[in-house]
DSSP file (Angstrom, degrees, kcal/mol; ACC not computed):
  #  RESIDUE AA STRUCTURE BP1 BP2  ACC     N-H-->O    O-->H-N    N-H-->O    O-->H-N    TCO  KAPPA ALPHA  PHI   PSI    X-CA   Y-CA   Z-CA
    1    1 A M              0   0    0      0, 0.0     2,-0.3     0, 0.0     0, 0.0   0.000 360.0 360.0 360.0 164.6   48.4   56.4  -12.8
    2    2 A Y        -     0   0    0      1,-0.0     2,-0.7     2,-0.0     0, 0.0  -0.600 360.0-145.5 -89.0 146.9   46.3   53.3  -13.1
    3    3 A D        -     0   0    0     -2,-0.3     2,-0.6     2,-0.0     4,-0.5  -0.846  22.3-156.4-112.8  93.2   43.2   53.0  -15.0
    4    4 A Y        -     0   0    0     -2,-0.7    -2,-0.0     1,-0.2     0, 0.0  -0.560  66.7  -1.2 -76.6 114.8   41.1   50.6  -12.9
    5    5 A G  S  > S+     0   0    0     -2,-0.6     4,-3.1     1,-0.0     5,-0.2   0.137  93.8 100.7 107.8 -25.6   38.5   48.8  -14.9
    6    6 A S  H  > S+     0   0    0     -3,-0.4     4,-2.3     2,-0.2     5,-0.1   0.931  92.8  41.6 -68.0 -40.6   38.6   50.0  -18.4
    7    7 A D  H  > S+     0   0    0     -4,-0.5     4,-2.5     2,-0.2    -1,-0.2   0.918 116.8  49.3 -67.9 -43.9   40.5   46.9  -19.6
    8    8 A A  H  > S+     0   0    0      2,-0.2     4,-2.4     1,-0.2    -2,-0.2   0.903 112.1  48.0 -63.4 -42.3   38.4   44.7  -17.5
    9    9 A L  H  X S+     0   0    0     -4,-3.1     4,-2.8     2,-0.2     5,-0.2   0.926 111.8  50.2 -64.6 -44.4   35.1   46.2  -18.8
   10   10 A F  H  X S+     0   0    0     -4,-2.3     4,-2.7    -5,-0.2    -2,-0.2   0.910 112.6  46.3 -61.1 -42.8   36.3   45.9  -22.4
   11   11 A E  H  X S+     0   0    0     -4,-2.5     4,-2.6     2,-0.2     5,-0.2   0.897 113.6  49.4 -65.6 -40.2   37.3   42.3  -21.9
   12   12 A Y  H  X S+     0   0    0     -4,-2.4     4,-2.2    -5,-0.2    -2,-0.2   0.917 114.3  43.5 -67.7 -42.7   34.0   41.6  -20.2
   13   13 A V  H  X S+     0   0    0     -4,-2.8     4,-2.4     2,-0.2    -2,-0.2   0.931 116.1  48.1 -67.5 -44.6   31.9   43.3  -22.9
   14   14 A T  H  X S+     0   0    0     -4,-2.7     4,-2.4    -5,-0.2    -2,-0.2   0.918 113.2  47.2 -60.9 -47.0   33.9   41.7  -25.7
   15   15 A G  H  X S+     0   0    0     -4,-2.6     4,-2.3     1,-0.2    -1,-0.2   0.887 113.6  48.4 -64.1 -40.7   33.7   38.2  -24.2
   16   16 A G  H  X S+     0   0    0     -4,-2.2     4,-2.3    -5,-0.2    -1,-0.2   0.872 110.7  50.3 -67.3 -35.8   30.0   38.6  -23.6
   17   17 A S  H  X S+     0   0    0     -4,-2.4     4,-2.7     2,-0.2     5,-0.2   0.942 112.1  47.5 -66.7 -45.5   29.4   39.8  -27.1
   18   18 A I  H  X S+     0   0    0     -4,-2.4     4,-2.3     1,-0.2    -2,-0.2   0.915 112.8  48.7 -59.2 -46.1   31.3   36.9  -28.6
   19   19 A T  H  X S+     0   0    0     -4,-2.3     4,-2.0     2,-0.2    -1,-0.2   0.908 112.0  49.2 -63.3 -42.6   29.5   34.4  -26.4
   20   20 A F  H  X S+     0   0    0     -4,-2.3     4,-2.3     1,-0.2    -2,-0.2   0.932 111.6  48.3 -61.1 -49.0   26.1   35.9  -27.3
   21   21 A Y  H  X S+     0   0    0     -4,-2.7     4,-2.7     1,-0.2    -1,-0.2   0.862 110.2  52.4 -64.9 -37.9   26.9   35.8  -31.1
   22   22 A L  H  X S+     0   0    0     -4,-2.3     4,-2.3    -5,-0.2    -1,-0.2   0.899 109.3  49.2 -64.7 -39.8   28.0   32.2  -30.9
   23   23 A I  H  X S+     0   0    0     -4,-2.0     4,-2.3     2,-0.2    -2,-0.2   0.924 112.6  47.6 -64.9 -43.3   24.8   31.2  -29.1
   24   24 A V  H  X S+     0   0    0     -4,-2.3     4,-2.6     1,-0.2    -2,-0.2   0.906 112.0  50.3 -61.7 -43.9   22.8   33.0  -31.8
   25   25 A A  H  X S+     0   0    0     -4,-2.7     4,-2.2     2,-0.2    -2,-0.2   0.891 111.6  47.5 -63.6 -41.5   24.8   31.3  -34.6
   26   26 A V  H  X S+     0   0    0     -4,-2.3     4,-2.2     2,-0.2    -1,-0.2   0.906 112.2  50.0 -66.0 -42.6   24.4   27.9  -33.1
   27   27 A F  H  X S+     0   0    0     -4,-2.3     4,-2.2     2,-0.2    -2,-0.2   0.924 112.9  45.7 -61.1 -46.5   20.7   28.4  -32.7
   28   28 A L  H  X S+     0   0    0     -4,-2.6     4,-2.9     2,-0.2     5,-0.2   0.874 110.6  53.7 -64.7 -38.5   20.2   29.6  -36.3
   29   29 A A  H  X S+     0   0    0     -4,-2.2     4,-2.4     2,-0.2    -1,-0.2   0.917 110.3  47.9 -60.8 -43.6   22.4   26.7  -37.6
   30   30 A A  H  X S+     0   0    0     -4,-2.2     4,-2.4     2,-0.2    -2,-0.2   0.884 111.6  50.3 -63.6 -40.5   20.1   24.3  -35.7
   31   31 A A  H  X S+     0   0    0     -4,-2.2     4,-2.3     2,-0.2    -2,-0.2   0.932 112.4  45.2 -66.1 -44.2   17.0   26.0  -37.1
   32   32 A Y  H  X S+     0   0    0     -4,-2.9     4,-3.0     2,-0.2     5,-0.2   0.886 111.2  54.4 -63.4 -38.4   18.3   25.9  -40.7
   33   33 A W  H  X S+     0   0    0     -4,-2.4     4,-2.1    -5,-0.2    -2,-0.2   0.948 111.5  44.5 -59.5 -47.5   19.3   22.2  -40.1
   34   34 A K  H  X S+     0   0    0     -4,-2.4     4,-2.0     2,-0.2    -1,-0.2   0.877 112.5  52.4 -63.0 -40.2   15.7   21.4  -39.0
   35   35 A L  H  X S+     0   0    0     -4,-2.3     4,-1.4     2,-0.2    -2,-0.2   0.911 110.0  49.0 -62.0 -45.2   14.3   23.5  -42.0
   36   36 A F  H  <>S+     0   0    0     -4,-3.0     5,-2.8     1,-0.2    -2,-0.2   0.907 111.3  48.1 -62.2 -44.2   16.4   21.6  -44.4
   37   37 A T  H ><5S+     0   0    0     -4,-2.1     3,-1.2     1,-0.2    -1,-0.2   0.848 107.8  55.7 -69.1 -32.0   15.4   18.2  -43.0
   38   38 A K  H 3<5S+     0   0    0     -4,-2.0    88,-0.4     1,-0.2    -1,-0.2   0.855 107.3  50.7 -63.5 -33.3   11.7   19.2  -43.1
   39   39 A A  T 3<5S-     0   0    0     -4,-1.4    -1,-0.2    -3,-0.1    -2,-0.2   0.353 124.0-105.2 -88.3   4.4   12.1   20.0  -46.8
   40   40 A G  T < 5S+     0   0    0     -3,-1.2    -3,-0.2     1,-0.3    -2,-0.1   0.647  82.4 123.0  82.3  14.2   13.7   16.5  -47.4
   41   41 A E  S   <S-     0   0    0     -5,-2.8    -1,-0.3    -6,-0.2     2,-0.3  -0.703  74.6 -87.5-103.6 159.3   17.2   17.9  -47.8
   42   42 A P    >   -     0   0    0      0, 0.0     3,-1.4     0, 0.0     4,-0.2  -0.494  30.0-146.4 -68.9 130.3   20.3   16.8  -45.8
   43   43 A G  G >  S+     0   0    0     -2,-0.3     3,-1.7     1,-0.3     4,-0.2   0.837  94.4  66.7 -66.2 -33.0   20.5   19.0  -42.6
   44   44 A W  G >  S+     0   0    0      1,-0.3     3,-2.0     2,-0.2     4,-0.4   0.683  79.4  84.4 -61.3 -16.3   24.3   18.9  -42.7
   45   45 A A  G X  S+     0   0    0     -3,-1.4     3,-1.2     1,-0.3    -1,-0.3   0.773  76.0  68.8 -60.8 -24.6   24.2   21.0  -45.9
   46   46 A I  G <  S+     0   0    0     -3,-1.7    -1,-0.3     1,-0.3    -2,-0.2   0.779  94.2  57.5 -63.8 -24.7   23.8   24.2  -43.7
   47   47 A L  G <  S+     0   0    0     -3,-2.0    -1,-0.3    -4,-0.2    -2,-0.2   0.619  90.8  81.3 -82.4 -13.5   27.4   23.7  -42.6
   48   48 A I  S <> S-     0   0    0     -3,-1.2     4,-2.2    -4,-0.4     5,-0.2  -0.844  82.1-129.8 -97.1 110.9   28.8   23.7  -46.2
   49   49 A P  T  4 S+     0   0    0      0, 0.0     2,-2.4     0, 0.0    -2,-0.1  -0.258  87.6   5.7 -58.7 148.0   29.3   27.3  -47.6
   50   50 A I  T  > S+     0   0    0      1,-0.2     4,-1.7    17,-0.0     3,-0.2  -0.260 122.8  68.7  72.0 -46.9   27.8   27.9  -51.0
   51   51 A Y  H  > S+     0   0    0     -2,-2.4     4,-2.5     1,-0.2     5,-0.2   0.890  94.2  57.7 -64.0 -35.9   26.2   24.4  -51.1
   52   52 A N  H  X S+     0   0    0     -4,-2.2     4,-2.0     1,-0.2    -1,-0.2   0.853 105.4  49.7 -63.3 -31.7   23.8   25.6  -48.3
   53   53 A I  H  > S+     0   0    0     -5,-0.2     4,-2.5     2,-0.2    -1,-0.2   0.865 109.0  51.6 -72.3 -35.3   22.7   28.4  -50.5
   54   54 A I  H  X S+     0   0    0     -4,-1.7     4,-2.0     2,-0.2    -2,-0.2   0.914 111.3  48.1 -66.7 -41.2   22.1   26.0  -53.4
   55   55 A V  H  X S+     0   0    0     -4,-2.5     4,-2.5     2,-0.2    -2,-0.2   0.905 110.6  51.3 -64.0 -41.4   20.0   23.8  -51.1
   56   56 A L  H  X S+     0   0    0     -4,-2.0     4,-2.2     1,-0.2    -2,-0.2   0.905 109.5  50.4 -62.6 -40.9   18.0   26.9  -49.9
   57   57 A L  H  X>S+     0   0    0     -4,-2.5     5,-2.8     2,-0.2     4,-0.6   0.887 108.7  52.0 -63.0 -38.7   17.3   27.8  -53.5
   58   58 A R  H ><5S+     0   0    0     -4,-2.0     3,-0.9     1,-0.2    -2,-0.2   0.913 109.8  48.9 -63.3 -42.4   16.1   24.3  -54.2
   59   59 A I  H 3<5S+     0   0    0     -4,-2.5    -2,-0.2     1,-0.2    -1,-0.2   0.881 111.1  50.6 -62.1 -38.4   13.8   24.5  -51.2
   60   60 A A  H 3<5S-     0   0    0     -4,-2.2    -1,-0.2    -5,-0.2    -2,-0.2   0.569 115.4-118.5 -76.5  -8.9   12.5   27.9  -52.4
   61   61 A G  T <<5 +     0   0    0     -3,-0.9    -3,-0.2    -4,-0.6    81,-0.2   0.757  68.7 134.5  77.5  25.3   11.9   26.4  -55.9
   62   62 A K      < -     0   0    0     -5,-2.8    -1,-0.3    80,-0.2    80,-0.1  -0.727  62.4 -93.4-105.8 156.5   14.4   28.6  -57.6
   63   63 A P    >   -     0   0    0      0, 0.0     3,-1.7     0, 0.0     4,-0.1  -0.340  32.2-120.1 -69.3 150.5   17.1   27.7  -60.2
   64   64 A W  G >  S+     0   0    0      1,-0.3     3,-1.8     2,-0.2     4,-0.1   0.779 106.7  69.3 -60.1 -30.4   20.6   26.9  -58.9
   65   65 A W  G >  S+     0   0    0      1,-0.3     3,-1.5     2,-0.2    -1,-0.3   0.569  75.6  84.1 -73.4  -5.1   22.2   29.7  -60.9
   66   66 A W  G X   +     0   0    0     -3,-1.7     3,-1.7     1,-0.3    -1,-0.3   0.618  67.5  86.0 -67.1 -11.4   20.5   32.3  -58.7
   67   67 A I  G <  S+     0   0    0     -3,-1.8    -1,-0.3     1,-0.3     4,-0.2   0.811  85.3  54.9 -57.3 -28.4   23.4   31.7  -56.4
   68   68 A F  G X  S+     0   0    0     -3,-1.5     3,-1.3     1,-0.2     4,-0.4   0.547  81.7  90.5 -82.7  -6.7   25.2   34.3  -58.5
   69   69 A M  G X  S+     0   0    0     -3,-1.7     3,-1.8     1,-0.3     4,-0.3   0.833  75.8  63.2 -64.6 -33.9   22.6   37.0  -58.1
   70   70 A P  G >  S+     0   0    0      0, 0.0     3,-1.7     0, 0.0    -1,-0.3   0.783  89.9  70.5 -58.5 -22.9   24.2   38.5  -54.9
   71   71 A L  G X  S+     0   0    0     -3,-1.3     3,-1.6     1,-0.3     4,-0.3   0.749  83.5  69.6 -64.9 -22.0   27.1   39.4  -57.1
   72   72 A I  G X  S+     0   0    0     -3,-1.8     3,-1.7    -4,-0.4    -1,-0.3   0.755  80.5  77.5 -63.6 -21.9   24.9   42.0  -58.7
   73   73 A G  G <  S+     0   0    0     -3,-1.7    -1,-0.3    -4,-0.3     7,-0.2   0.657  75.5  76.2 -60.5 -18.0   25.2   43.8  -55.4
   74   74 A I  G <  S+     0   0    0     -3,-1.6    -1,-0.3    -4,-0.2    -2,-0.2   0.848  76.7  85.9 -62.4 -34.5   28.6   44.9  -56.5
   75   75 A I  S <>>S-     0   0    0     -3,-1.7     4,-0.8    -4,-0.3     5,-0.6  -0.550  95.7-109.3 -70.0 123.8   27.0   47.5  -58.8
   76   76 A P  T  45S-     0   0    0      0, 0.0     2,-2.3     0, 0.0     3,-0.4  -0.257  78.8 -23.3 -59.2 140.8   26.3   50.6  -56.7
   77   77 A I  T  >5S+     0   0    0      1,-0.3     4,-1.9    -4,-0.1     5,-0.1  -0.352 137.1  52.6  63.7 -69.7   22.7   51.3  -55.8
   78   78 A I  H  >5S+     0   0    0     -2,-2.3     4,-2.4     1,-0.2    -1,-0.3   0.849 107.7  53.0 -64.3 -34.6   20.9   49.5  -58.6
   79   79 A G  H  X5S+     0   0    0     -4,-0.8     4,-2.8    -3,-0.4    -1,-0.2   0.892 107.8  50.6 -66.8 -40.0   22.7   46.3  -57.8
   80   80 A W  H  ><S+     0   0    0     -5,-0.6     4,-1.9    -7,-0.2    -2,-0.2   0.871 110.4  50.2 -68.3 -35.4   21.7   46.4  -54.2
   81   81 A I  H  X S+     0   0    0     -4,-1.9     4,-2.3     2,-0.2    -2,-0.2   0.941 112.7  45.4 -63.6 -48.1   18.1   46.9  -55.2
   82   82 A I  H  X S+     0   0    0     -4,-2.4     4,-2.4     1,-0.2    -2,-0.2   0.911 112.6  51.0 -65.4 -41.1   18.2   43.9  -57.6
   83   83 A A  H  X S+     0   0    0     -4,-2.8     4,-2.0     1,-0.2    -1,-0.2   0.883 109.9  50.2 -63.8 -35.3   19.9   41.7  -55.0
   84   84 A T  H  X S+     0   0    0     -4,-1.9     4,-2.3     2,-0.2    -1,-0.2   0.899 108.3  53.0 -68.6 -39.2   17.3   42.7  -52.4
   85   85 A I  H  X S+     0   0    0     -4,-2.3     4,-2.3     2,-0.2    -2,-0.2   0.920 109.1  49.3 -61.9 -41.6   14.5   41.8  -54.9
   86   86 A F  H  X S+     0   0    0     -4,-2.4     4,-2.2     1,-0.2    -1,-0.2   0.908 109.9  51.9 -65.3 -37.6   16.1   38.3  -55.5
   87   87 A N  H  X S+     0   0    0     -4,-2.0     4,-2.3     1,-0.2    -2,-0.2   0.919 109.4  49.0 -63.0 -41.4   16.3   37.8  -51.7
   88   88 A V  H  X S+     0   0    0     -4,-2.3     4,-2.5     1,-0.2    -1,-0.2   0.891 110.7  51.3 -62.2 -41.4   12.6   38.7  -51.4
   89   89 A L  H  X S+     0   0    0     -4,-2.3     4,-1.9     2,-0.2    -1,-0.2   0.862 110.2  48.9 -67.9 -36.1   11.7   36.3  -54.2
   90   90 A V  H  X S+     0   0    0     -4,-2.2     4,-2.1     2,-0.2    -1,-0.2   0.914 112.5  47.0 -68.6 -41.8   13.7   33.5  -52.5
   91   91 A M  H  X S+     0   0    0     -4,-2.3     4,-2.8     1,-0.2    -2,-0.2   0.871 110.9  53.6 -68.9 -34.2   12.0   34.1  -49.1
   92   92 A Q  H  X S+     0   0    0     -4,-2.5     4,-2.7    -5,-0.2    -1,-0.2   0.896 108.1  49.8 -64.3 -38.4    8.7   34.2  -50.9
   93   93 A G  H  X S+     0   0    0     -4,-1.9     4,-2.5     2,-0.2    -2,-0.2   0.904 112.3  47.1 -65.8 -41.3    9.4   30.8  -52.5
   94   94 A I  H  X S+     0   0    0     -4,-2.1     4,-1.0     2,-0.2    -2,-0.2   0.946 113.7  48.4 -64.5 -48.0   10.3   29.4  -49.1
   95   95 A S  H ><>S+     0   0    0     -4,-2.8     5,-3.0     1,-0.2     3,-0.6   0.927 114.1  46.0 -58.5 -46.4    7.2   30.9  -47.5
   96   96 A T  H ><5S+     0   0    0     -4,-2.7     3,-2.0     1,-0.2    -1,-0.2   0.919 109.5  54.1 -61.8 -44.4    4.9   29.6  -50.3
   97   97 A N  H 3<5S+     0   0    0     -4,-2.5    30,-4.1     1,-0.3    31,-1.1   0.643 108.4  49.8 -70.3 -13.8    6.5   26.1  -50.2
   98   98 A F  T <<5S-     0   0    0     -4,-1.0    27,-0.5    -3,-0.6    -1,-0.3   0.224 122.4-106.2-102.7  11.5    5.8   25.8  -46.5
   99   99 A G  T < 5S+     0   0    0     -3,-2.0    -3,-0.2     1,-0.2     2,-0.2   0.728  74.7 135.7  76.4  22.0    2.2   26.9  -47.0
  100  100 A K      < -     0   0    0     -5,-3.0    -1,-0.2    -6,-0.2     2,-0.1  -0.573  48.0-122.0-100.5 165.7    2.6   30.4  -45.5
  101  101 A D    >>  -     0   0    0     -2,-0.2     4,-1.2     1,-0.0     3,-0.5  -0.277  36.4 -87.7 -97.8-173.6    1.2   33.6  -47.0
  102  102 A S  H 3> S+     0   0    0      1,-0.2     4,-1.9     2,-0.2     5,-0.1   0.765 123.0  63.3 -69.8 -25.9    2.8   36.9  -48.1
  103  103 A A  H 3> S+     0   0    0      1,-0.2     4,-1.6     2,-0.2    -1,-0.2   0.883 103.2  49.6 -63.4 -37.2    2.6   38.3  -44.6
  104  104 A F  H <> S+     0   0    0     -3,-0.5     4,-2.4     2,-0.2    -1,-0.2   0.844 106.0  57.3 -67.9 -34.7    5.0   35.5  -43.4
  105  105 A T  H  X S+     0   0    0     -4,-1.2     4,-2.0     2,-0.2    -2,-0.2   0.904 103.8  52.2 -60.6 -42.0    7.2   36.4  -46.4
  106  106 A V  H  X S+     0   0    0     -4,-1.9     4,-2.8     1,-0.2     5,-0.3   0.917 110.0  49.9 -59.9 -43.9    7.5   40.0  -45.0
  107  107 A G  H  X S+     0   0    0     -4,-1.6     4,-2.7     1,-0.2     8,-0.4   0.888 109.9  50.0 -64.0 -39.9    8.5   38.4  -41.7
  108  108 A L  H  < S+     0   0    0     -4,-2.4    -1,-0.2     1,-0.2    -2,-0.2   0.845 113.9  45.1 -65.5 -31.4   11.1   36.2  -43.3
  109  109 A V  H  < S+     0   0    0     -4,-2.0    -2,-0.2    -5,-0.2    -1,-0.2   0.921 124.8  31.3 -78.4 -44.2   12.6   39.2  -45.2
  110  110 A L  H  < S+     0   0    0     -4,-2.8    -3,-0.2     1,-0.2    -2,-0.2   0.835 135.0  20.6 -84.9 -33.7   12.7   41.6  -42.2
  111  111 A L    >X  +     0   0    0     -4,-2.7     4,-2.4    -5,-0.3     3,-1.7  -0.468  64.0 155.7-135.6  63.9   13.2   39.3  -39.2
  112  112 A P  H 3> S+     0   0    0      0, 0.0     4,-2.0     0, 0.0    -1,-0.1   0.802  71.9  67.0 -64.3 -25.3   14.7   36.0  -40.4
  113  113 A M  H 34 S+     0   0    0      1,-0.2    -5,-0.1     2,-0.2    -2,-0.0   0.701 113.8  30.9 -68.9 -14.8   16.2   35.3  -37.0
  114  114 A I  H <> S+     0   0    0     -3,-1.7     4,-1.3    -7,-0.2    -1,-0.2   0.787 122.0  46.0-101.4 -45.3   12.6   34.9  -35.7
  115  115 A F  H  X S+     0   0    0     -4,-2.4     4,-2.0    -8,-0.4     5,-0.2   0.777 104.5  58.7 -79.9 -28.2   10.7   33.6  -38.7
  116  116 A I  H  X S+     0   0    0     -4,-2.0     4,-2.9    -5,-0.2    -1,-0.2   0.956 108.6  46.8 -64.1 -49.2   13.2   30.8  -39.8
  117  117 A P  H  > S+     0   0    0      0, 0.0     4,-3.0     0, 0.0     5,-0.4   0.864 108.5  56.8 -60.9 -34.1   12.9   29.1  -36.4
  118  118 A I  H  X S+     0   0    0     -4,-1.3     4,-1.2     2,-0.2     6,-0.4   0.932 111.8  42.0 -60.7 -43.7    9.1   29.4  -36.6
  119  119 A L  H  < S+     0   0    0     -4,-2.0    -1,-0.2     2,-0.2     5,-0.2   0.925 119.5  44.6 -63.6 -45.9    9.2   27.5  -39.8
  120  120 A A  H  < S+     0   0    0     -4,-2.9    -2,-0.2     1,-0.2    -1,-0.1   0.945 125.7  27.0 -70.5 -47.0   11.7   25.0  -38.6
  121  121 A F  H  < S+     0   0    0     -4,-3.0    -1,-0.2    -5,-0.2    -3,-0.2   0.491 109.4  83.1 -97.4  -3.7   10.4   24.2  -35.2
  122  122 A G  S  < S-     0   0    0     -4,-1.2    -3,-0.1    -5,-0.4    -4,-0.0  -0.084  96.7 -90.6 -87.3-168.9    6.7   24.9  -35.9
  123  123 A S  S    S+     0   0    0      2,-0.1    -4,-0.1    -2,-0.0    -3,-0.1   0.388  78.1 129.6 -88.5   1.0    4.0   22.8  -37.4
  124  124 A A        -     0   0    0     -6,-0.4     2,-0.4    -5,-0.2   -25,-0.1  -0.288  43.8-153.7 -60.0 141.5    4.6   24.0  -41.0
  125  125 A E        -     0   0    0    -27,-0.5     2,-0.4   -86,-0.0   -86,-0.1  -0.927  20.8-109.6-119.0 143.9    5.1   21.2  -43.6
  126  126 A Y        +     0   0    0    -88,-0.4   -28,-0.3    -2,-0.4   -29,-0.1  -0.610  39.5 168.7 -71.3 121.7    7.0   21.4  -46.8
  127  127 A L        -     0   0    0    -30,-4.1     3,-0.2    -2,-0.4   -29,-0.2   0.750  22.5-157.9-106.9 -35.0    4.6   21.4  -49.7
  128  128 A A        -     0   0    0    -31,-1.1     2,-0.8     1,-0.2     4,-0.4   0.921  26.2-170.9  49.8  52.3    6.7   22.3  -52.8
  129  129 A N        -     0   0    0      1,-0.2    -1,-0.2   -33,-0.2    -2,-0.1  -0.630  54.3 -30.8 -86.4 108.6    3.4   23.3  -54.5
  130  130 A G  S    S+     0   0    0     -2,-0.8    -1,-0.2    -3,-0.2    -2,-0.1   0.432 104.2 104.7  74.5   1.4    3.7   24.1  -58.1
  131  131 A N  S    S+     0   0    0     -3,-0.1    11,-1.9     1,-0.1     2,-0.5   0.609  70.7  67.5 -86.0 -13.0    7.3   25.4  -58.3
  132  132 A V  E     -A  141   0A   0     -4,-0.4     2,-0.4     9,-0.2     9,-0.2  -0.931  64.8-170.4-113.1 126.0    8.6   22.2  -59.9
  133  133 A Q  E     -A  140   0A   0      7,-1.5     7,-2.8    -2,-0.5     2,-0.6  -0.915  18.7-135.1-113.5 142.3    7.6   21.3  -63.4
  134  134 A I  E     +A  139   0A   0     -2,-0.4     2,-0.5     5,-0.2     5,-0.2  -0.868  24.7 179.4 -97.4 120.5    8.4   18.0  -65.1
  135  135 A V  E >  S-A  138   0A   0      3,-2.7     3,-2.3    -2,-0.6    -2,-0.0  -0.966  73.5 -26.2-123.7 112.9    9.7   18.5  -68.6
  136  136 A D  T 3  S-     0   0    0     -2,-0.5    -1,-0.1     1,-0.3     3,-0.1   0.858 124.6 -52.9  50.6  38.8   10.5   15.3  -70.5
  137  137 A G  T 3  S+     0   0    0      1,-0.2     2,-0.5     0, 0.0    -1,-0.3   0.470 117.8 110.4  80.8   0.4   11.2   13.5  -67.2
  138  138 A I  E <  S-A  135   0A   0     -3,-2.3    -3,-2.7     2,-0.0     2,-0.4  -0.923  70.5-124.2-111.3 134.0   13.6   16.2  -66.0
  139  139 A E  E     -A  134   0A   0     -2,-0.5     2,-0.6    -5,-0.2    -5,-0.2  -0.602  23.4-163.9 -74.5 128.6   12.7   18.5  -63.1
  140  140 A D  E     -A  133   0A   0     -7,-2.8    -7,-1.5    -2,-0.4     2,-0.4  -0.948  12.0-143.7-116.6 111.1   13.0   22.1  -64.2
  141  141 A L  E      A  132   0A   0     -2,-0.6    -9,-0.2    -9,-0.2   -79,-0.1  -0.595 360.0 360.0 -77.1 127.4   13.0   24.4  -61.2
  142  142 A M              0   0    0    -11,-1.9   -80,-0.2    -2,-0.4    -1,-0.2   0.414 360.0 360.0 -94.9 360.0   11.2   27.6  -61.9
């Protein structure tokens, strides 16, 4: 016998899901592009894997070698906790450097799909307050 509709329904749902996720991905890429340019970084950096994380760490005022911290997540349980702590610290740095408080940091950690566009398209300005120290003429990111 014929199964009317199950294939059509699957194709409709799958196509709709892919379309939705593509729209969300493009919107978030645009939000990060705007966030990067607000911070004085090149917006196109969001399109380059790994480099975009280095730029995000620079905006947060964290050292570049923190890019390796997610690798700690390989360690069961304790690694996930440590990687989560580093993520919270990066989001706290971004929040602070845009002049926001710790409540905004909680929003960045729990709902980045909402709070990153708020930073990017809102009136927040990049301040870079106190996270950069000049040592012998060389910037040392803390």
